[in-house]
C-alpha positions as CSV (number, residue, x, y, z in Angstrom):
1,M,12.5,0.1,14.7
2,G,10.6,-0.1,11.5
3,R,8.5,2.0,9.7
4,I,5.4,1.5,7.9
5,A,5.1,3.3,4.5
6,V,1.4,3.0,2.5
7,H,1.4,3.3,-1.5
8,E,-2.1,4.0,-2.5
9,F,-3.6,4.6,-5.9
10,I,-6.5,7.2,-5.5
11,A,-8.7,9.1,-7.4
12,L,-9.3,12.9,-7.0
13,D,-12.8,12.1,-5.3
14,G,-10.5,9.4,-2.9
15,V,-11.8,6.3,-4.5
16,F,-9.1,3.6,-4.3
17,E,-11.3,0.6,-5.3
18,D,-10.9,-1.5,-7.8
19,P,-8.2,0.4,-9.4
20,R,-8.4,-0.7,-13.5
21,W,-9.4,3.3,-14.1
22,T,-5.7,3.9,-13.6
23,M,-5.3,2.2,-16.9
24,D,-6.4,4.6,-18.9
25,F,-3.6,7.0,-17.7
26,G,-0.6,4.4,-18.7
27,F,2.2,4.1,-16.0
28,D,4.7,6.8,-15.9
29,P,8.3,5.7,-15.9
30,Q,9.0,8.3,-13.0
31,M,6.2,6.3,-11.0
32,G,8.2,3.3,-11.4
33,E,11.7,5.3,-9.9
34,T,9.2,6.8,-7.1
35,L,7.8,3.2,-6.2
36,A,11.3,1.3,-6.2
37,A,12.6,3.3,-4.2
38,I,9.8,3.0,-1.4
39,T,10.6,-0.9,-2.3
40,D,14.1,-0.5,-2.1
41,A,14.0,0.4,1.4
42,S,11.4,-2.2,2.3
43,T,12.3,-5.3,4.5
44,A,8.2,-6.5,4.7
45,I,5.3,-6.3,2.9
46,L,2.0,-5.8,5.5
47,L,-1.2,-6.6,3.4
48,G,-4.5,-7.2,4.4
49,R,-5.9,-10.8,3.6
50,T,-8.5,-9.5,0.7
51,T,-5.2,-8.0,-1.4
52,Y,-3.1,-11.0,-0.3
53,E,-5.0,-12.9,-2.3
54,M,-5.6,-10.3,-5.3
55,F,-1.7,-10.0,-5.6
56,A,-0.8,-13.5,-5.2
57,P,-1.7,-14.6,-8.5
58,A,-1.0,-11.3,-9.8
59,W,2.6,-11.4,-8.8
60,S,3.9,-15.1,-8.0
61,T,4.5,-16.2,-11.9
62,R,6.3,-13.1,-12.6
63,T,10.0,-13.1,-13.0
64,V,12.5,-10.1,-13.2
65,E,12.1,-10.4,-16.8
66,D,8.4,-9.3,-16.3
67,D,9.0,-6.7,-13.7
68,P,11.7,-5.6,-12.1
69,G,9.4,-5.5,-8.8
70,A,8.8,-9.1,-8.9
71,P,11.6,-10.5,-6.7
72,F,10.4,-8.0,-4.2
73,F,7.2,-8.9,-4.1
74,N,7.8,-12.5,-4.4
75,D,10.8,-12.7,-2.0
76,T,10.1,-10.4,0.9
77,P,8.3,-11.6,3.7
78,K,4.9,-10.6,4.0
79,Y,2.6,-10.3,6.9
80,V,-1.3,-10.7,6.5
81,V,-3.9,-9.3,8.4
82,G,-7.2,-11.1,8.2
83,A,-9.0,-13.4,10.6
84,N,-9.0,-16.5,8.1
85,E,-5.6,-18.4,6.4
86,P,-5.5,-16.9,3.0
87,D,-6.7,-18.9,-0.1
88,A,-3.6,-18.0,-1.7
89,D,0.2,-19.4,-1.3
90,W,2.8,-16.4,-2.2
91,G,6.1,-16.6,-0.7
92,P,7.2,-16.4,2.3
93,R,4.1,-15.7,5.1
94,T,2.8,-14.8,8.1
95,L,-1.1,-14.6,9.3
96,L,-1.2,-12.1,12.0
97,G,-4.7,-12.7,12.7
98,K,-7.4,-10.3,12.8
99,Y,-6.4,-6.7,12.9
100,D,-5.1,-5.9,16.2
101,P,-3.2,-2.2,16.7
102,D,-0.6,-3.6,19.1
103,A,-0.2,-7.0,16.5
104,I,1.2,-4.0,13.6
105,R,3.1,-2.3,16.8
106,R,5.0,-5.3,17.5
107,L,5.7,-6.0,13.6
108,K,7.2,-2.6,13.7
109,D,9.2,-3.4,16.6
110,E,10.6,-6.3,15.5
111,T,11.1,-5.4,11.7
112,E,14.3,-3.3,10.7
113,G,13.5,-1.0,7.4
114,L,10.3,-0.2,6.0
115,I,7.2,-2.1,5.6
116,Y,5.5,-1.6,2.7
117,V,1.7,-1.6,2.2
118,S,-0.4,-1.6,-1.2
119,G,-3.8,-1.4,-1.4
120,S,-5.5,-3.1,1.7
121,G,-7.8,-0.2,2.4
122,T,-9.7,-1.3,5.2
123,L,-6.2,-2.0,7.3
124,V,-4.9,1.0,6.0
125,R,-7.6,3.2,7.3
126,A,-7.2,1.2,10.4
127,M,-3.9,2.3,10.4
128,L,-4.5,5.9,10.1
129,E,-7.0,6.0,12.6
130,E,-4.5,4.4,15.3
131,Q,-1.8,6.8,13.9
132,L,0.3,3.5,13.0
133,V,1.2,4.8,9.5
134,D,4.7,6.6,8.9
135,E,4.5,7.4,5.5
136,L,1.3,7.9,3.4
137,H,2.3,8.1,-0.3
138,L,-0.7,9.0,-2.2
139,F,-0.7,8.6,-6.4
140,V,-3.3,10.7,-7.4
141,Y,-5.0,10.3,-10.8
142,P,-6.9,13.0,-12.6
143,V,-10.5,11.6,-12.4
144,A,-13.2,11.8,-9.8
145,V,-14.4,8.1,-10.4
146,G,-17.8,9.0,-8.4
147,S,-18.6,5.9,-6.7
148,G,-16.9,3.1,-4.8
149,Q,-14.8,2.8,-1.1
150,R,-12.8,5.8,-0.3
151,L,-9.4,5.9,1.6
152,W,-11.6,7.7,4.3
153,A,-14.9,6.0,5.2
154,D,-17.4,9.0,6.0
155,G,-17.9,9.0,10.0
156,G,-14.3,8.9,10.4
157,G,-12.2,11.7,12.3
158,P,-10.0,13.8,11.1
159,T,-6.3,12.6,10.1
160,K,-4.0,15.2,10.1
161,L,-1.2,15.0,8.1
162,A,2.5,16.8,6.9
163,L,3.0,17.1,3.3
164,H,6.6,15.7,3.3
165,T,7.2,15.6,-0.8
166,S,5.3,16.0,-4.0
167,D,5.9,15.1,-7.7
168,V,3.8,15.6,-11.1
169,Y,4.3,13.2,-13.6
170,D,3.7,13.6,-17.3
171,N,0.5,11.3,-17.1
172,G,-1.0,13.9,-14.9
173,V,-0.9,11.9,-11.8
174,V,0.4,13.5,-8.7
175,H,2.6,11.9,-5.8
176,L,1.7,13.4,-2.4
177,A,3.8,11.9,0.2
178,Y,2.7,12.7,3.8
179,G,3.9,11.8,7.6
180,P,1.8,12.5,10.8
181,A,1.8,15.9,11.3
């Protein structure tokens, strides 16, 4: 049975939308090692349609020489949640249709290893509400952005989590790895 591992870059105020603000902090090599450990254990990628369409042009032309993560992103089976077929074509993919927690449960039942999720905030929020996320890896940047979509939207119920590990990187980013409480 598969487990869902979510990776998000977020600001101190919970904003994850349009993470160009992360560029001011650089990318610490230890962050890459942490992310590589997650992707190395992953056998599938689960994305919302919008994130899939944003990732496709960024990753589809990269090679291992450009980025050691390119083979994972390009060759790993991708499962896309969305009502419409994505506009981009990128590696092996299956459209799961509109968000359906039972479809995500079936995917977990049919998958060995981790199912990697990055970005896909709307999808992640829904999966957190349904308690479908097994690992939540937050890379918290030392900045309050002030506006933008937050990982936890106003009006949602409480989400209780248990801290599994934490790391502090030289660029000021903190990695917090949570699981269900």
